[in-house]
N, C-alpha and C positions, 0 to 999 in steps of 0.2 A: 504493500500500500504506500509506503514511503517513497519508493522509486517512482510510482505513477504520480504521486502528488508533486514531487520535485519536477517531473517532466511537464506537468500541466502548468506549474508556476513559471517554468522557463519559457513555454510557449506564450503565456500571457504577457510576460515581460517583453519578449520580442515583438509581439503584436502592438504593445504600447509604444515601444521605441520607434518602430519602423512604419507603423500604420496609424498611430494615434488612437488605438482602440482602448477605451477605459477598462481598468482591471476590476473584475467582479469576483470577490473571494468565494461567494456561494457557487458561482458557475465553475470555478476551478475545482472546488471540492466535489461537486456533482460529477464533473467529467472524470476526475481521478477515481472516484468510487465506482462509476460505471465501468471504466476500463479494467480496474482490478477485479471486479465481480465477474466480468466476462472471462478474464484470464483464469480465475480459480475454477469457474464452471467447466472449462474445457481442458483443464490440466489434471483431472481426476485419473486414477490409475485402474479403474474397473468400470465396465458397463454391464447393465443387466436389462435384457429385453424380456418383458413379461409376456406370458401366454395370455390370450384373451380371456380364458376362464380362471386365471389366477386371481384370488381376492386381493383387494387393496389393503395396504397397511398404512399406518399413520405417517410413516416416513418415506413412502414411495410415491412416485409420480404416477399419473394415469397411465394405464397399460397401453403399449403400442403393439401392433401385430408384428410377429417375427419377420423382419425385413429380409429380402433376398440378399445373398452375399454379393451380388453384382451391384447393389444399390449403395452399400456401405464400403468405403475403402478399407483394406486391411489395417492401415495405420490408425484407424479410429477405434479399433477393438479394445484399446486400453482406456477409453474414456469412462466416466462414471456420471450418473445422474442421481446419486443418492444424497442423503443428508439435506433434503429440502425441508424447510420448516412447514410448508403447506403443500397440499396437492396442487397440481397445475393442470390447466386445460387450455386448449387452443381457443383464442378469441373468435367469436362468430364473425368478426369483421374480416378475418382472413379467409378468402375464398379458396376452395379446393386445396386445403393444406395437405402436405405429405410429411409424415412423421420423420422420415429419414432425412429430410432437409434440415431438421433441427440438429442433426449430428454432423452436418458437413460444414467445415469452417467457412466456406465461401458464401453460405446462405445464413449462417447462424446469427449475425448481428441484426439482420432485418427481421427474422422470425422471433428473436428474443423481445423485440419491441412489441410484438403482437401476442405475448403470453400474459395471462392474468392469473393471479394466485387467489385461491379460495380456501376457507377452512374446510375440514373434512365433512362437516354436517351439510354443506351445500353442494357436494359433489354428487352427480347422478349415480345411482347404484350400478347401472349397467356400464360395462366397459366401453370405451370409446374406440371405434375402429376407424383407422385412417385408410383411405383408398387413393390411388393416384388419380389426378384429374383426367376427365374424359375430354379428348380433343375432338371438337366438332369439325365436321367436314367443311363447314362454312369458313373456318379459320385456317384451313390448309391452303397455302399458296403454292400453286403449281408453277414451276419454272418455265418462263418463256424466253428463249434465247434472243428474240428480237425486241423484247421490251424489258429492260432491267427493272427490278423492284424499286419501290420508293426509297427504302433504306440504303440499298446499294447506290442508287443515283445520288442521294444526299451525301453519302460518305465520299463518293467520287468527286462531286462538285465542290465540296468543302476543302479539298486539297488543292484546288486549282486557283491560280491567280486570275482575277476577273478584270478586264479592261474597264476604264472609266467611261461614263457617257460621252456622247459626241460633244466636242468642244471643251472637254475637261482634261486635266492632267492629273495623273495619280503618282504619288511619291511614296515609295516604301523605304523603311528604315530598319536597321537592326544593329546590334552590337555583340561582339564576341569578347568575353571577359576572361582573362587568365587569373585564377584565384590566387596562385602562388606569387606572381609578380605584380598583380593589379594592373597589368597592361591591357589595354582595350583597343580592339579594332572596330572601327565604325564604317558602315556601308550604307549608302543612300543611292537609289536609282529612281529616275523619273521617266515615265512612259506615257504615251498618248492613247487615244481611243483605238488605235490600230495595233496596239501592243508594241509599237516601235519605241526603242530606248532613245530619248532625246537628250538626256544629260545624266550625270551621276558624279559622285564624289566619294572618296574614302579617306580615312584619317586614322592616326594612332594617338592615343592619349592614355591617361591613367585615371582609375576610379576605384573606390573602395567597396563597391557592391555592384551586383548585376543591374539593379534598378537604376543606380546612378549612371551606369554606362548607357542604358537605354535612354535616359534623359539627355545625355550628351549627344547621342545620335539624333534625338528630336531637334536639338538646337541646330545641328548640321543640316537637317532637312529644312528647317525654317529659313536658314541662310540661302539654301539652294532655291527655295520657292520665291524668294525676293528677286532672284536674278532671272527667273523665267518670265515668259510673256504674261500679260495681265489676264489670265484665264482662270476660271474656277479650279481650285486645286483640292484634291483629296489626299490626305496623308494617312498612311496605314502603318501600324505597329502591332507586333504580336505580344506586347506587354499590356495586359489588361489593366494592371494597376496604374501605369503611366497614362493610358488613355482616359481612365476614369478621373484621374487627378486633373488632367487638362480640360476635360469637358465639364467638370464640376463647377457650379457657379460660386461656390464658397472657396475660401483660401485653402491651399494645399496644407495638409497636416503632417505630411511625411517630410521631416527636416532634410533628409539626404537629397531630395529632388526639388525642394521648395524654390531655390534660386532659379533653376532651369524652368520650372513651370511658370514662375512669376515673369520671367523674361519672355516666354512664349506668349503669355496672355497680354503682355504690354506691347507686343509688336503691332505695328499699324495695320497689317493685313490679317490679323488673327480672326476677327469677326467679319471681315469684308468678303474674302474669297477663299479662305482655307477652312476645311472641315477635317476633323480627326475621327478615325474609326479604328476598331480592333479587327485583326485578321488572324487566322490560325497560323501556326508556324509553318505548316506544309505549304500554305499559299504565300508565305513570305520567304521561300527558300532561296530566291535569287540574291537578296541582300544578306541573308544569313550566310551564304557561301562567300559573298564579297567581303563580309566582315571577318570571316575566318581566314581568308587570304591576307587581309590587311594585318591582322594580329600576328601572323607568321611572316610578315614582310615579304610575301610572295606575289603581291599585286603590283603590276607595272605602274609607273607614274602616269602614263597616258594610255588609257584603255577604253575610252568611249567609242572610238572608231574601230578599234580591234580589241575587243575584250578577250580575256583568257578563254581557251577552248572549253574548259570545264564550266565556265559561266555561260557560254553560248548555248551549251546543251540545255541548261535550265531555262534560259530565256526562250529557246525554241519550244520547249514544252509548254511555256506560258503563253505562246502564241506569236512569237517574233516572226514577222513575215518571211525573212530570209537572213542568212548569216551576213554580218556586216561586211561590206566591201573594203578592200585594202586602199 
């Protein structure tokens, strides 16, 4: 319990320093107790699966049907569900429960939240039988090779960089931070609605955190935006914390990026023609690769007309019309 309490205190301290989250002692104690309870529950050294006809005892949980050996991994045969102060039953809010899911670590935290404890006098005398959920034919999706499913389509498109609307310019930024040396490689690329790279810049600096490195890349992107034509500009970053701080109407509460965020908000074109949005790392892979080249000092000084071949491959995947000409 002490180790979990120390861990929750440490997390609360970090959240207070880096994100300005107020410290709540009751929340810390509750989180530590919950984590310790889950650990104790799944670290018992014996498991007992009751037969449906076996009578309930005051220290046993409600009986489960003998599960198939194919449903319970062999590594879980040493668990125990004894020494419970009350009988337990599955909440009626949980639809189609499977008893063996309670024994699997991948499902246990969610099902534990749906377990209610009752005194022995309120337990139904008949044993509770668990059955696997019946899969309706209406929920079975047949594979159509000519039309991908919605989940596959959504997963695929979320990984792709999307060009901006007609007449707009999109700038992507990223930073690669070396934790040992605090060296940072910054990468910024500007592209038009045809996915053509129109400008870009890379740089090397130092920062004391990954978030601070992302903020420095944002400053570099703003400087590039000021040099471009007076068209609407969309700036994208895969740092959700940074984007939220820039778009927030209130003052930034994260001290490590406060100067950078304040400088961005005070820029003349901040509210006029620049909008900030978050993008997934996969869709931001071009500048991610550029930043990694910069931090390793492998990026040439002049690369807009002839970018590195590794970067050309990523730009082509994002929709670059053709490889840059010499």
